[in-house]
C-alpha positions as CSV (number, residue, x, y, z in Angstrom):
1,M,-21.1,2.8,17.0
2,N,-24.7,2.0,18.2
3,V,-27.5,4.2,16.9
4,F,-30.9,4.1,18.6
5,E,-34.0,6.3,19.1
6,R,-35.0,8.2,22.4
7,Q,-37.8,10.5,23.3
8,I,-36.8,13.9,24.5
9,G,-39.2,16.7,25.3
10,G,-42.1,15.0,23.4
11,R,-40.0,14.3,20.2
12,R,-38.0,11.3,19.1
13,Y,-34.3,11.7,18.4
14,R,-31.7,9.5,16.9
15,I,-28.9,8.9,19.3
16,A,-25.3,7.6,18.6
17,S,-23.6,5.7,21.4
18,Q,-20.0,5.0,21.5
19,S,-18.0,2.8,23.9
20,I,-14.5,4.0,24.4
21,W,-11.6,2.0,26.2
22,D,-10.0,3.8,29.0
23,P,-6.4,2.3,29.5
24,S,-5.7,4.1,32.8
25,L,-8.9,2.6,34.5
26,H,-8.8,-0.5,32.4
27,R,-12.6,-0.2,31.7
28,S,-14.8,1.3,29.0
29,F,-16.8,4.5,29.2
30,A,-19.6,5.7,27.0
31,R,-20.0,8.8,24.8
32,Q,-23.3,9.9,23.2
33,A,-24.3,12.4,20.5
34,V,-27.5,13.4,19.0
35,L,-27.8,12.8,15.3
36,G,-31.1,14.6,14.7
37,P,-34.9,14.0,15.0
38,S,-36.2,10.7,13.9
39,D,-39.6,12.2,13.1
40,P,-40.5,12.2,9.4
41,P,-38.7,15.0,7.6
42,P,-40.6,18.2,7.0
43,T,-42.1,18.7,3.5
44,A,-39.9,21.1,1.7
45,D,-41.4,23.6,-0.8
46,L,-38.8,23.7,-3.6
47,A,-39.8,27.3,-4.4
48,S,-38.8,28.4,-0.8
49,A,-35.7,26.1,-0.4
50,R,-32.2,26.3,-1.5
51,A,-29.3,23.7,-1.5
52,A,-27.0,24.4,1.4
53,G,-24.4,21.7,0.5
54,R,-23.7,18.0,0.2
55,R,-22.9,15.4,2.9
56,R,-20.7,12.3,2.3
57,I,-22.3,9.1,3.1
58,G,-21.0,6.4,0.7
59,D,-17.2,6.2,1.0
60,M,-17.2,7.5,4.6
61,G,-19.8,5.1,5.7
62,A,-18.2,2.2,4.0
63,L,-14.8,2.7,5.7
64,A,-16.5,3.5,9.0
65,W,-18.4,0.2,8.6
66,A,-15.1,-1.8,8.0
67,A,-13.4,0.1,11.1
68,E,-16.3,-1.1,13.2
69,Q,-16.0,-4.6,12.0
70,L,-12.5,-4.6,13.4
71,D,-13.4,-2.6,16.4
72,L,-10.5,-0.6,15.3
73,V,-10.6,2.3,17.9
74,R,-10.7,-0.1,20.9
75,L,-7.9,-2.3,19.4
76,I,-5.5,0.7,19.0
77,D,-6.3,2.2,22.4
78,R,-6.0,-1.0,24.3
79,S,-2.7,-2.0,22.4
80,C,-1.0,1.4,22.8
81,G,-2.2,2.0,26.3
82,L,-2.2,5.8,26.3
83,K,-3.8,7.8,29.2
84,R,-7.3,9.0,28.4
85,P,-7.3,12.6,27.3
86,P,-9.2,15.0,29.5
87,E,-10.9,16.3,26.3
88,G,-10.5,15.5,22.8
89,P,-10.1,12.2,20.8
90,T,-8.2,9.1,21.9
91,L,-5.5,7.9,19.8
92,G,-7.7,5.2,18.2
93,E,-10.3,7.8,17.1
94,M,-7.7,10.3,15.8
95,V,-6.0,7.4,13.7
96,V,-9.3,6.2,12.2
97,A,-10.2,9.8,11.5
98,V,-7.0,10.5,9.6
99,A,-7.1,7.2,7.9
100,L,-10.6,8.0,6.5
101,Q,-9.6,11.5,5.5
102,R,-6.6,9.9,3.6
103,A,-8.9,7.6,1.7
104,C,-11.7,10.0,1.0
105,S,-10.3,13.5,0.8
106,P,-6.6,13.7,1.3
107,A,-5.6,17.0,2.9
108,A,-3.6,18.5,5.8
109,K,-4.7,17.8,9.4
110,C,-6.0,21.4,9.7
111,H,-8.7,20.5,7.2
112,L,-9.7,17.3,9.2
113,P,-12.5,19.1,11.2
114,S,-14.2,20.4,8.1
115,F,-13.9,17.0,6.4
116,L,-15.7,15.3,9.3
117,E,-18.4,18.0,9.4
118,S,-19.1,17.2,5.7
119,C,-19.9,13.6,6.5
120,L,-23.1,12.0,7.8
121,P,-21.4,8.8,9.2
122,R,-19.7,9.4,12.3
123,I,-16.6,7.7,13.9
124,S,-16.9,9.4,17.2
125,C,-19.3,11.2,19.3
126,L,-17.1,14.1,19.8
127,P,-17.6,17.3,17.8
128,P,-15.6,17.5,14.6
129,T,-13.7,20.6,16.0
130,A,-11.9,18.3,18.5
131,F,-9.9,16.6,15.7
132,S,-7.4,19.4,15.2
133,G,-3.9,19.1,14.0
134,Q,-2.5,20.1,17.4
135,A,-4.4,17.1,18.9
136,F,-2.8,14.9,16.4
137,H,0.7,16.0,17.1
138,R,0.1,15.7,20.9
139,L,-0.9,12.2,20.5
140,A,2.0,11.4,18.2
141,R,4.5,12.5,20.8
142,Q,3.0,10.0,23.4
143,V,3.0,7.0,21.3
144,S,6.2,4.8,20.6
145,E,7.1,2.7,17.7
146,E,6.8,-0.5,20.0
147,Q,3.2,0.4,20.9
148,L,2.2,0.9,17.2
149,E,3.8,-2.4,16.3
150,K,1.7,-4.1,19.0
151,A,-1.5,-2.4,17.6
152,Q,-0.6,-3.7,14.1
153,I,-0.3,-7.3,15.3
154,A,-3.7,-7.0,17.2
155,I,-5.4,-5.5,14.0
156,A,-3.8,-8.1,11.7
157,R,-5.2,-11.0,13.9
158,T,-8.8,-9.5,13.9
159,A,-8.7,-8.9,10.3
160,V,-7.7,-12.4,9.4
161,R,-10.4,-13.8,11.7
162,R,-13.2,-11.4,10.8
163,F,-12.6,-11.4,6.9
164,E,-11.2,-14.9,6.7
165,L,-7.9,-13.8,5.0
166,E,-5.5,-16.3,3.5
167,T,-2.1,-15.8,5.0
168,D,-0.2,-18.9,3.6
169,V,1.9,-16.7,1.3
170,L,2.9,-13.1,2.4
171,A,4.5,-10.7,0.2
172,F,7.2,-8.2,1.7
173,D,8.6,-5.1,-0.1
174,S,9.7,-1.6,0.6
175,T,9.2,1.8,-0.9
176,N,9.9,5.5,-0.1
177,F,7.9,8.7,-0.3
178,D,9.2,12.2,-1.1
179,T,9.0,14.9,1.6
180,H,9.6,18.6,1.4
181,I,11.3,18.9,4.8
182,A,14.3,21.4,4.8
183,T,17.8,20.1,5.1
184,T,18.5,21.9,8.4
185,T,15.4,20.4,10.0
186,P,16.5,17.7,12.6
187,G,15.1,14.2,12.2
188,E,15.9,10.6,11.8
189,L,13.3,9.3,9.4
190,A,13.4,11.8,6.6
191,R,16.8,11.2,4.9
192,R,18.3,11.4,1.4
193,G,18.4,8.1,-0.2
194,H,17.6,6.1,-3.3
195,A,14.3,7.8,-4.1
196,K,11.8,5.9,-6.1
197,S,10.8,9.1,-7.8
198,K,14.4,9.5,-9.1
199,R,14.8,12.9,-7.4
200,S,17.9,13.5,-5.4
201,D,17.0,16.9,-3.9
202,L,14.4,15.7,-1.5
203,R,14.5,13.8,1.8
204,V,12.5,10.6,1.6
205,V,10.7,8.4,4.3
206,G,10.8,4.6,3.8
207,L,8.0,2.2,4.3
208,A,8.2,-1.5,4.4
209,T,5.0,-3.5,4.2
210,L,3.8,-7.1,4.6
211,V,0.7,-7.9,2.5
212,S,-1.7,-10.8,2.7
213,E,-2.2,-13.2,-0.3
214,T,-5.7,-12.1,-0.9
215,G,-7.2,-8.6,-1.1
216,H,-4.0,-6.6,-0.8
217,V,-4.5,-6.2,2.9
218,P,-1.4,-4.9,4.8
219,L,-0.8,-6.8,7.9
220,L,2.6,-5.3,9.1
221,H,4.5,-2.3,8.3
222,R,7.7,-0.4,9.3
223,T,8.5,3.2,8.9
224,Y,12.3,3.5,8.6
225,P,14.9,6.2,7.4
226,G,15.0,6.9,3.7
227,N,18.7,6.0,3.5
228,G,18.2,2.5,5.1
229,S,18.9,-0.7,3.2
230,D,16.2,-3.4,2.4
231,Q,18.2,-6.2,4.3
232,A,18.5,-4.0,7.5
233,V,14.8,-3.2,7.4
234,L,13.8,-6.8,7.1
235,A,16.3,-7.8,9.8
236,A,14.7,-5.2,12.1
237,C,11.3,-6.6,11.4
238,L,12.2,-10.2,12.4
239,G,11.0,-9.9,16.1
240,A,7.6,-8.5,14.7
241,L,7.3,-11.2,12.1
242,G,7.7,-13.8,14.9
243,K,4.9,-12.3,16.8
244,L,2.6,-11.8,13.8
245,H,3.2,-15.5,12.9
246,E,1.8,-16.5,16.4
247,A,-1.0,-13.9,16.2
248,L,-2.2,-15.2,12.7
249,D,-2.3,-18.7,13.9
250,E,-4.7,-17.5,16.7
251,G,-6.9,-15.6,14.2
252,D,-6.9,-18.2,11.5
253,P,-10.4,-19.7,11.2
254,R,-9.0,-23.0,10.0
255,R,-7.7,-23.8,13.5
256,R,-4.4,-25.3,12.5
257,P,-0.9,-23.8,12.4
258,S,0.1,-22.5,9.0
259,N,3.4,-22.9,7.2
260,R,3.8,-19.4,6.0
261,T,6.0,-18.4,3.1
262,L,7.6,-14.9,2.8
263,V,8.0,-13.8,-0.6
264,R,10.5,-10.9,-1.4
265,D,12.5,-9.6,-4.4
266,G,16.2,-9.9,-4.9
267,G,17.1,-6.7,-2.7
268,F,16.4,-8.7,0.5
269,W,18.6,-11.5,-0.2
270,S,21.0,-12.7,2.6
271,E,21.9,-16.1,3.9
272,Q,21.7,-15.0,7.5
273,L,18.2,-13.6,6.8
274,E,17.2,-16.9,5.2
275,L,18.2,-18.6,8.5
276,D,16.6,-16.1,10.7
277,L,13.3,-16.4,9.0
278,D,13.4,-20.1,9.3
279,V,13.9,-19.5,13.2
280,E,10.7,-17.3,13.1
281,G,8.7,-20.1,11.4
282,Y,8.7,-18.7,8.0
283,H,9.5,-20.5,4.6
284,T,11.1,-18.3,2.0
285,L,10.7,-17.5,-1.6
286,I,12.9,-14.9,-3.1
287,S,13.9,-13.6,-6.6
288,L,17.8,-14.3,-6.5
289,P,19.9,-11.6,-7.9
290,L,21.3,-12.8,-11.3
291,S,24.8,-11.8,-10.3
292,H,24.7,-14.5,-7.7
293,R,26.9,-17.6,-8.4
294,A,23.9,-20.0,-7.9
295,S,21.9,-17.9,-10.5
296,E,24.5,-18.3,-13.0
297,I,24.5,-22.0,-12.6
298,A,20.8,-22.1,-13.0
299,L,20.8,-19.8,-16.0
300,Q,23.3,-22.1,-17.6
301,Q,21.4,-25.3,-17.0
302,A,18.2,-23.5,-18.4
303,A,20.0,-22.5,-21.4
304,R,20.4,-26.1,-22.6
305,R,18.2,-27.5,-25.3
306,G,14.9,-28.8,-23.8
307,A,15.5,-27.6,-20.3
308,M,12.8,-24.9,-20.3
309,K,9.4,-26.6,-20.4
310,R,6.0,-25.1,-20.4
311,L,3.7,-25.2,-17.4
312,T,0.1,-26.4,-17.3
313,G,-3.3,-24.8,-16.6
314,K,-3.3,-21.0,-16.3
315,L,0.4,-20.9,-16.6
316,S,0.5,-22.7,-20.0
317,E,2.3,-19.7,-21.6
318,V,5.0,-19.7,-19.0
319,R,8.3,-21.7,-19.4
320,A,10.4,-22.8,-16.6
321,A,13.4,-25.0,-15.7
322,R,13.9,-26.3,-12.2
323,L,16.9,-27.7,-10.2
324,R,18.1,-28.3,-6.7
325,I,21.6,-27.1,-5.7
326,P,23.3,-25.6,-2.7
327,V,23.2,-21.9,-2.5
328,G,26.1,-21.1,-0.1
329,D,25.5,-23.4,2.8
330,L,21.7,-23.6,2.2
331,D,19.8,-26.4,0.3
332,R,17.5,-24.7,-2.0
333,T,15.3,-25.3,-5.1
334,L,15.7,-22.9,-8.0
335,V,13.3,-22.2,-10.7
336,V,14.3,-20.1,-13.8
337,V,11.2,-18.5,-15.3
338,E,11.0,-16.9,-18.7
339,S,8.7,-13.9,-19.0
340,Q,8.0,-12.5,-22.4
341,E,6.8,-9.3,-21.0
342,L,10.0,-8.8,-19.1
343,L,12.0,-9.6,-22.1
344,R,10.1,-7.2,-24.3
345,G,10.7,-4.4,-21.6
346,Q,14.4,-5.2,-21.3
347,K,14.9,-5.1,-25.0
348,R,13.2,-1.7,-25.2
349,G,15.4,-0.3,-22.4
350,I,18.6,-1.7,-24.0
351,A,17.6,-0.1,-27.3
352,V,17.3,3.2,-25.6
353,A,20.5,2.8,-23.6
354,L,22.4,1.8,-26.8
355,R,21.2,4.8,-28.7
356,K,22.4,7.1,-26.1
357,A,25.7,5.2,-25.7
358,R,26.4,5.4,-29.5
359,Q,26.2,9.2,-29.3
360,E,28.5,9.4,-26.2
361,L,31.0,6.8,-27.6
362,N,31.3,8.7,-30.8
363,K,31.8,11.9,-29.1
364,L,34.6,10.3,-26.9
365,A,36.2,8.8,-30.0
366,A,36.2,12.3,-31.7
367,R,37.8,13.9,-28.6
368,A,40.4,11.1,-28.4
369,G,41.3,11.6,-32.0
370,A,41.8,15.4,-31.4
371,G,44.0,14.6,-28.6
372,R,41.8,16.4,-26.1
373,I,41.3,13.5,-23.5
374,D,43.8,11.4,-21.6
375,R,43.7,7.6,-21.2
376,A,42.7,7.5,-17.6
377,T,39.8,9.9,-18.2
378,L,38.7,8.1,-21.4
379,E,38.7,4.7,-19.7
380,N,36.6,6.1,-16.8
381,R,34.1,7.7,-19.1
382,V,33.7,4.5,-21.2
383,R,33.1,2.5,-18.1
384,K,30.4,4.9,-17.0
385,V,28.7,4.8,-20.5
386,L,28.5,1.0,-20.5
387,Q,27.5,0.3,-16.8
388,S,23.8,0.2,-17.5
389,Q,21.4,-2.1,-19.2
390,Y,23.8,-4.9,-19.9
391,L,25.7,-2.8,-22.5
392,A,29.1,-4.0,-21.2
393,E,28.1,-7.6,-22.2
394,F,28.0,-7.0,-26.0
395,V,29.5,-3.5,-26.7
396,V,33.2,-4.2,-27.2
397,T,35.6,-1.3,-26.9
398,T,39.3,-1.0,-27.5
399,I,41.5,1.8,-26.2
400,G,44.9,2.1,-27.7
401,E,47.4,4.8,-28.8
402,R,48.4,6.0,-32.3
403,N,50.9,8.8,-33.1
404,G,51.1,9.7,-29.5
405,K,47.3,10.1,-29.2
406,V,44.9,7.9,-27.3
407,T,42.3,6.2,-29.6
408,L,38.9,4.5,-29.1
409,D,37.4,1.9,-31.2
410,W,34.2,0.2,-30.4
411,H,31.5,-1.9,-32.0
412,V,28.3,-4.0,-31.2
413,D,29.0,-7.8,-31.1
414,G,25.7,-9.3,-32.5
415,E,26.6,-12.8,-31.5
416,R,27.1,-11.8,-27.8
417,R,23.8,-9.7,-27.9
418,R,21.9,-12.7,-29.2
419,R,23.5,-15.0,-26.5
420,L,22.4,-12.5,-23.8
421,E,18.9,-12.5,-25.1
422,R,18.8,-16.2,-25.2
423,T,20.4,-17.1,-21.9
424,R,19.8,-14.2,-19.5
425,L,17.2,-11.5,-20.7
426,G,13.5,-12.0,-19.6
427,R,14.4,-14.6,-17.0
428,R,14.2,-14.6,-13.2
429,V,15.7,-17.0,-10.8
430,M,13.5,-18.0,-7.9
431,C,15.0,-19.4,-4.8
432,T,12.9,-21.4,-2.3
433,D,13.1,-23.9,0.5
434,R,9.7,-25.3,-0.5
435,H,11.0,-28.4,-2.1
436,A,7.7,-30.2,-2.1
437,W,5.9,-27.4,-4.1
438,S,5.3,-27.9,-7.8
439,T,6.9,-25.5,-10.3
440,G,3.5,-24.0,-10.9
441,R,2.9,-23.4,-7.4
442,I,6.2,-21.6,-6.9
443,V,5.5,-19.4,-9.8
444,N,2.1,-18.5,-8.7
445,A,3.2,-17.8,-5.1
446,F,6.0,-15.4,-6.4
447,R,3.4,-13.6,-8.4
448,G,1.9,-12.7,-5.0
449,Q,4.6,-9.9,-5.0
450,W,2.3,-8.0,-7.2
451,N,0.0,-7.6,-4.2
452,V,2.4,-5.3,-2.3
453,E,3.4,-3.4,-5.5
454,E,-0.2,-2.7,-6.1
455,L,-0.6,-1.5,-2.6
456,F,2.3,0.9,-3.0
457,R,0.8,2.4,-6.1
458,R,-2.4,3.0,-4.1
459,A,-0.3,4.9,-1.5
460,K,1.7,7.1,-4.1
461,K,0.8,10.4,-5.4
462,G,-2.5,10.3,-7.2
463,G,-3.5,7.0,-5.7
464,V,-6.6,5.8,-3.7
465,V,-5.0,6.5,-0.3
466,P,-1.9,8.6,-1.0
467,W,0.6,9.1,1.8
468,G,1.3,12.6,0.6
469,P,1.1,15.5,0.9
470,S,2.5,15.2,4.4
471,H,2.9,18.2,6.3
472,Q,4.6,16.6,9.3
473,W,8.4,17.0,10.1
474,V,8.7,15.5,13.4
475,D,9.6,11.8,13.4
476,S,6.8,10.8,15.8
477,S,4.3,12.6,13.6
478,L,5.7,11.0,10.5
479,R,5.4,7.6,12.1
480,L,1.7,8.1,13.2
481,H,0.8,9.6,9.7
482,T,2.3,6.5,8.0
483,F,0.5,4.2,10.4
484,A,-2.9,6.1,9.7
485,T,-2.2,5.9,6.0
486,V,-1.6,2.1,6.1
487,V,-4.8,1.7,8.1
488,G,-6.7,3.5,5.3
489,L,-5.3,1.2,2.8
490,M,-6.4,-1.7,4.9
491,L,-10.0,-0.4,5.3
492,V,-10.2,0.2,1.5
493,S,-9.0,-3.5,0.8
494,L,-11.4,-4.9,3.5
495,V,-14.4,-3.1,1.9
496,R,-13.6,-4.4,-1.5
497,I,-13.5,-7.9,0.0
498,A,-16.8,-7.4,1.9
499,L,-18.6,-6.2,-1.3
500,G,-17.1,-9.1,-3.3
501,T,-16.9,-6.7,-6.3
502,S,-14.7,-7.3,-9.3
503,K,-14.3,-3.5,-9.9
504,S,-11.0,-1.7,-9.3
505,V,-10.4,-0.1,-6.0
506,R,-10.4,3.3,-7.8
507,E,-13.8,2.6,-9.5
508,M,-15.3,1.2,-6.2
509,M,-14.3,4.3,-4.3
510,K,-15.6,6.6,-7.0
511,Q,-19.1,4.9,-7.1
512,L,-19.1,5.1,-3.2
513,G,-18.1,8.7,-3.3
514,E,-21.1,9.5,-5.5
515,M,-23.5,8.5,-2.8
516,E,-24.0,12.0,-1.3
517,A,-26.9,13.5,0.3
518,T,-28.0,16.9,-0.5
519,V,-29.0,19.3,2.1
520,L,-32.0,21.6,1.5
521,R,-32.6,24.6,3.7
522,V,-36.2,26.0,3.7
523,R,-36.7,29.8,3.7
524,T,-39.4,30.8,6.2
525,K,-40.3,34.1,7.8
526,D,-40.6,32.4,11.2
527,R,-38.1,33.0,13.9
528,G,-35.6,30.4,14.9
529,R,-33.5,28.0,13.1
530,R,-34.6,27.2,9.4
531,E,-35.5,23.6,8.8
532,S,-33.0,21.5,6.8
533,V,-34.0,18.5,4.7
534,L,-31.6,15.8,3.6
535,I,-32.4,14.5,0.1
536,P,-31.0,11.0,-0.6
537,P,-29.1,10.3,-3.7
538,E,-30.5,8.3,-6.6
539,L,-28.8,5.0,-6.4
540,T,-28.1,2.3,-9.0
541,A,-29.1,-1.2,-8.2
542,E,-25.5,-2.1,-7.4
543,Q,-25.1,1.0,-5.1
544,R,-28.2,-0.1,-3.4
545,R,-27.0,-3.5,-2.6
546,W,-23.8,-1.8,-1.4
547,A,-25.8,0.5,0.9
548,E,-27.7,-2.5,2.4
549,K,-24.5,-4.5,2.9
550,L,-22.6,-1.6,4.6
551,E,-25.5,-0.5,6.8
552,L,-25.6,3.0,5.5
553,G,-29.3,3.2,6.6
554,R,-28.1,3.9,10.2
555,W,-26.8,7.3,9.1
556,M,-29.6,8.1,6.7
557,P,-32.6,5.8,6.9
558,T,-34.1,7.1,3.6
559,I,-31.0,6.0,1.6
560,V,-32.0,2.4,1.4
561,K,-35.6,3.3,0.4
562,S,-34.6,5.4,-2.5
563,V,-35.7,4.2,-5.9
564,P,-33.0,2.7,-8.0
565,Q,-32.2,4.0,-11.5
566,V,-33.4,1.6,-14.1
567,N,-32.0,1.8,-17.6
568,E,-34.4,0.2,-19.8
569,Q,-34.3,0.0,-23.6
570,P,-37.5,1.1,-25.3
571,A,-39.4,-1.7,-27.1
572,A,-38.8,-2.1,-30.8
């Protein structure tokens, strides 16, 4: 968006100019909008003025700046190649508008025009009323999943080049979001599955995301049915991962091909996936399931005296053991890591589960003694009680018969419990083909999985860029809504990288949101429209630096000239 001044009718006005790509004509066309007069604002007599509202400038201006750095509207329009709408926003303009709404003021699409009206920064020269819910659904029906995937790759390449993101280690994970779509509503994406919210009465939509090593920047995502498996989702993303690998090499400012490593948790383990990722050019690092035969061997080796050794540097509190063995037909390096935090959490979980199991087992024993339960039912109930939190490892049960009645005897084997805590609890088994990496580097790289988990927390209910509430029920609208939400997550992460702040994303967005202009409307007896004056907010020194960095002066020149607040202590 280019902002300049022009003289019209003897007065100077500030004009916003925007270049939009027309895929049908393969050329750009321009839009312009008048932002207001550039003359000095009128002097407002506070006795004859009233506050007429507030206008967003900080959070909206920051995210709009990041979108302009990526040339986001043009990238989406060129990648998707939809026909130029006769009137109304293009797909890129609509996606950016929804992404900014999700990050600044999450609400339904019917509230999008009023949200844009409340903001001073502009993402389009069109009037806010053009961004309606109907326009969103019309565009969603026209765009395909392949076109959105192409746009993701183009955006990722530009983000890596512009913000110099590190992409040597990429974290991949999946989550899902609750919807309130009726059971009888047709659709392929909203399905009942293993909901992260633990609710079984709602249909959920799945989201798999690939996140950069720095900045929690999502580079690739896939919307999938809520009842899909992790392995199937990753297998479906292999083609896109290969294209992304080539695109990131093009955007990497280091000008050399990268050996990228894909980090995943145990739910994505598959020997075939390991081979497929190698074909696409990725090394792998995964938390191997503890039930795997190779994990059992590694845990046995780590349980030997002196096998677990402390790492150095920032990981001096971490103990790990390392070995190289075949995992199926694959040559892999396994690292067993001991986590005291994980151990404490598992002990708390076992204590809670054991307390509930005691009550249930005592009830079953009493029913068995009264002859009110048969043997087959008792065995099934006992199996269900002990199937969680490792209880079957150290709770010993004996089912017998006495005087024609089934009996249940049980006790906790203390030796087995201590052995479980010493050899299995609090430990992870990492599996990688990075044989040349040090143990510390492997542990550090796996901790990058926290990046994608943090991104999911931001997208959940109450987060910075929440996916819900979602008022879509058609698959195409759900897919475009998810795409816009991920774009919003990316813009928030890029703003934090650009500002170089150590504050959390929530605190950063809060301080940006406090940068609002006050609209004063002057009461006069003259005919015509009453004069309005924008009063800039009082900024702290940090907010003032942010305003200059994010070029907020384009939208309100007086904001960078406002006097910062100074908190001085009185002299003693």
